[in-house]
N, C-alpha and C positions, 0 to 999 in steps of 0.2 A: 402578707405585709400590714395587715391591718394588726395580726396578733403581738408582732415583732414591735410595731412601733405601741402598743398597749403596754409588752411588757415593760417597755424603756421609760414611759411616763410612769408606771409603777416602778420602777426600781430606781429612777432618779431621787427621789425625798431620800431613800435607805441611802445613798451612796456619797449624797453633797456634803457629811459630814468627814469623808474621806476621799482628797481630791484625787491620791494614785489609783484608790481603788475604780472609781469614776470615770479616770480615764481609761485602765484597761477595758474594763464594760463598755463603754461609748467607741474604742479601736474597733471590738469586735463586733459590735452593732454595724458600723460603717463597713467592716468587712463583710458583712452579712448582706449589709446592704448592695452592695457591689455587684454581687451576684446577680441580681435582680435586673442590669439593665438601666435603660433611660428611664425606666417608670419610676424607678429610684431617686434620681437625682433631685427634688423637691425637700426629699428626707437627707438625705446628702449633705444639701444647702442649708440646711438647719445646724449641721456641727460647725458649717465655717465660723459659729459663731463662740464654739467650746473656747472654754477658759484655759486647756490644754493645749499646746503648738502642735505637740505630736497627731493629738486626734485632728485636727485644722487640716494639717498637711497629709494624715492619711484619707479626707474626706477630698481631698483636691484630687489626690494619684487616683481614686477612685472615679471620680467624675472626668479625669482625662482619659483613664483607659475606656471609658462609656463612648465617651468621642462622637457624641453627637451637635448638631447645633441647639440643641438645650442646654448643651454643657458650657457654652459659651460665657451666659450673665450669669451663672455661681464662679466663673471666672474669673469675668470681667469686677467682681465684688471681691474676689482672694486676691488679686494686684492691692486692692486698698487695706490688706492684714498689716500690723504693727511687725510680723514673725518674717524676717528677710529670708528664710528656706519658702515657705508659703508664696512670698512675692514672687519668688522667683521659678518655683514648680508651675505656679497659675500662669506666667508670663511663654513660659516653655509651651503649655497645653495650648496656649491660645494658638501660637506658633503651629503649633502639630496638627490643627482645624484646619489651616491653609497651607500645609505643608505635610503630611502625613508620613511619620516616621521621625519626626524632629526630636523628640524627648527621649530619644536614644542615644542623642548626641548633643542634645543643648547643655546648658549649663548647669541643670537641676541633674543628669545623671551621673556628677562630680562626687556631688554634696554627701556631708557626713556631717554629724553633730558631733562637737567634743565639749562635755558639758554641756552648758546655755549655748557656745558659738557653733558658729559652722564656719565648715572649711569647704573650698570649691577650687576650682582649677579652669581657666579659662581654655581652651583649646585656639589652635592661631588658624584654624578652617571659618571663613568668614566672606567667602565667594556664594552661602545658598542666598539664594532671591525666589518668590512665587512669580509663577508666569505670568506676563501683564496682563492676561485677561480675567483674572481671578481678582473679584469685588470684594474687597475687606470693609466690614460693619463699620462705620465712625466709631462706633461707643471704644471699639476695641482700640482703635488708633490712640483716642482719645485716655483712654485709660492707660495706655502705655506710656505714651506720653506725659501725663501726669507723675507715673513711676519713677520717669525716668531722671525730672528733674526735681523729686522731692523726697525719694524713701529718703530714709536714714543708712541705709545700707549700700555702700559703693558700690559692691557688687551687684546688688539691686538693679541698680541704676545703668551698671554698665550692660545686664543682663537685655534691661528694656529698650536701650538704645541700639543693641544685636539684633533685636528683634524687629524693630520700628524699618532700618533695614531691609530685613530678610522681607517686610509685609507692605516695601515701599511707602512708608504711611510720612507720603506728603504733609497731611495735615496737621502733622507735628513740629513739622521744622520749626517754629519759634518754640517749642519746647527742646528738642535738643540743640539750638543754640542758646538758650538757656543752661541747661546743662555742662557744656562746654565754658562757658563762662564763669559759672557757679564753682566748677569741681575744679580740687586740684589732684585729683589722684590719675595718675597717667593711662588706667586703665578705662579709665570711664572718658576719658579724651578722645582714645583711639579708638572704641567703640562709637561715638558719637559721627566722627568724621568717616569710619567706613560708613556708618549711614547716610551721612549726605550724598555721598560718592553713589549708592544705589537711590537712592531719591532722585539723584542728579535733577537738580533743582537751583539752577544759575544765582539766583536770586538771595542764594544762602552766603554763597561765597563772601562777599565783603564781611561776615562777620567770622570769619574764622582767618581774617589776616594776621591779628595779634599772634597766631601759633607758628607762623612760617620763620622764628628765629627760637623754638621749643630749644630751652635745654637738653630735652629727652628726646634720642635720637628717633626711636620708635614714632613720637607724636609729631615730630618735625616731619619726618619723610612723609607721614600721612598728610599732613597739612598742605606738602607741599602739592602732592599726590592730586589730593582733590582740590587744591588750589587750579592744578593743571586741566581736571575733567570737565570744572565747572568752568571753564575759560575763561576767570576773571581778568581782564585786558588792564584792570587800572591796579594790579599787582601784580604786574613784570617789573616794576624799580624795585621791589623786595625780593620777586625771583631772583632778579640777575645779583640782587645784593647778597645772595643765599648761595648762590653761586658760588661768588666770590669768597664769600665768608666761610665755606666748608670747611668742616672740620676732620671729614673723613671721604671717601670715594662713595659711600650706601649716600648723602647728604647729596654730594654734588651730582650723582647720577640723578637723583628724584628733581633737582634743582632744572637741571637739563632739561627732562623730561617731561618738566610741568611748563617751563619755557616752548619747548615745540609746541606743545600742544595751540599754545597763541599766537598767529602767522603777524608778524610784525619785520620789518624790515629794518630797523634799529637791533635787532637779534642776530642777523646774519655773521659779522663779524664773530660771535659766539659759535657759529655752525661750523663757520669754514676754518676757527681754532680749532676743533672737536673730529673736523670730518674724519681726519687721518692719527686720531688721539692712539694708542696702544690698547686705552680699555675698552672691550666690544660694547659696550654698554652706552659709552658715552661716542662711540662711532655711532650707534645707532641711533640715539637722540639727536642729533647732530643730522644723521640723514631724516629722520620724520620731522625736523625744522625746514630742510630745505623742500622739502616736499609739499606742506602747506605753505609756501611761500608762492610754489607754481609757476617758477622764472623757466621758459624756455632755454636759456641762457647754462643753466646749471645742469643740460640733458646731458649733455657728452662725457663732464666729471663723474655723473652719475651711473653712467652707463659702461663705466672705465673700469668704477669701484665693483660694481655689480659681477662683473665677469672674473675680479681678483678678488674679491673677498671669498672668506671660507668658513666662518666664523657665522652661528645661525641668526644671533638678534641683529645685528648691522646688515647682512644678508638680504632678511625677512625685511628689514626698515626700506634699502635700499629696492628692494622688490615694489614697496608701497611706494616709493618715489618714484620711479618710472611710470606706474599707472596713473598716478597724481600726475603726471605732466604728460599724459593721453597716451601709453602703451598699452591701452584696452583691449588688444587683442587675444583670441585663446587657440594658442598652436605649442606647441612639443616642448617649446622651453622660453615661453613666455614669459616676463613675469608676474604675469595675471595667474598664467595655470602653475606657475611656484607654489605661490599663494592657495591655490586649492588642493594642490598635492601635499600639501604642509597639513591639511586639517585632516590628513591621516596618522601623523602625527600625535601620539599623546603628551610627548612631554613639549612642543610649539603649537598645537593648534588652538591654543588660547590666543596667543600671539596673533596667528594668522587671522584666527576668526574676529577680532578688534580691527587688524588692517583693512578687511574686507566688510564691516560693517560699514567702516567710514567710508569707503570707494565706493559702494554700493549704491551709494546716497546721487550717486552720478546717473544719471538713464543711460549712459551708454555699458557703464558696468556693467549697472543690475539686468539690462539683458543678457552680458552675457552669462551672467551668473544662473539665471534661469537658464538657459539654455544647457548649462553645465550639469543641473540637477536631472537633466532626460538622462546620463547616460556616468554620471560618476559612480565611485564603489561607494561601499555603504556609509562610512562615515565622513567623506564626503557630503552624501544626499544627506545627512542628519544633520550637520552643520550649515550648511547651503539653506535648510527649511529654517533653522533658528535664524540666521541670517537675514533671509528675505523677509521672516516675517518681523523685524523690526524697521526694514527698510522698505519693502513694498509697495506696491499701488494696485491699483484695479487690475492691470495686466500680470499681475505676480499670481493672484486667484487660481489659475488654471493648472501651474504648476504645482503649487502645494496640495491644489486637490489631488493631482497624479500621484503625487508623494504622498498623501494619505491612504491610497489604494495601490501603494507598494509589494510586492513579493514579500519582503521582508518587513515582520511585523514588527521591528525596530525602527523601523524607517515610518512605518506606517506611523504608528503611534507619535512619532516624532512631526510628521505630516499633518496631523490631524490638530496635534497642540498649536502647532503653525499656524495653521488655516484661521483656526478661532481667536490666536493675536493678532494677527493682519486685521482681521475681522471688526475686533474690538477698537483698532487704530483708526481705521478710515472713518471718514466721515458718514 
């Protein structure tokens, strides 16, 4: 390594008059250093100040590939680079440290240079997030927040916002809000909204009210969804206005779903109106709204609808409503068992899991789900572990401990993660 460093020092003055030759030499040096592992990180970090962007990019890629805790400091430094490709790759590298494999699916994986510009393509996959027990270094969140609100590249901003959501960067909420207010780029705004959904800080909700009537469908839908998920009661009048003025079914559904998240008796006429609508998503949202009102008088109507409904979205929502109204027993044809069984269906388990997370905050339901972990199918056990990790208490620990020792390695692995998450949550 010393020989290589000395050789570089000798050659640099000779190559200084030819930037292209210098860049080629530095690229070769970086690639050789990359083979030496973590010991080479200090020398690779020097190349983050190289005048040639392609050298700085190669240095970032090498540091990411080494992927140790010593990679974090130089990657944080690289987020402040003037070149958007360096910023994007450094961002992906920081996420990759906490979510291994991310660099193969992140924005950096789609980058290509066309002259001095870069081309990239965002995917619609935005559901990735680190496990709650994972602690991210504050300086990582700080660097990404600065990039999200200050980069000259809109792609780099949007990518940093996506990273903040994946890393649950609560400390950067002010940066996310600033990015939303200062940007006119739909992708940046969309990624900022999704980040707020993942961070789940209700205090951020009032800052997105100005987007509830956005002219871009994708942005408006995301703003409506975020407002509902963050339970912003003050926004209810605007949500009802958005529902009444919806220019298409996608916006109408998002508006009613957001309203359904916020229990309010003034919304009852809307739920009653859409409860029998021909659109199955609207029927589902209406059922959710009635569920959260928790009126026993609605039980006969909801039971009848559950028996007659054949479409999955409203049927799952009706099962959720029945459990909310007290039908928490576990039996062959009970609504709670129906939701648990749906955890086996890849297409619908996400919906069922979200309902069960909310329901299991009730001690009676949580006890039923704990017992269900004893004899459930593989997928049920895995999903129930994730649910109970979010809502369980000290009484849940023995059940997750049993899952962590399950004979199926996939179940056992999920049980271990769930146990760590639960213990990190508990006082």
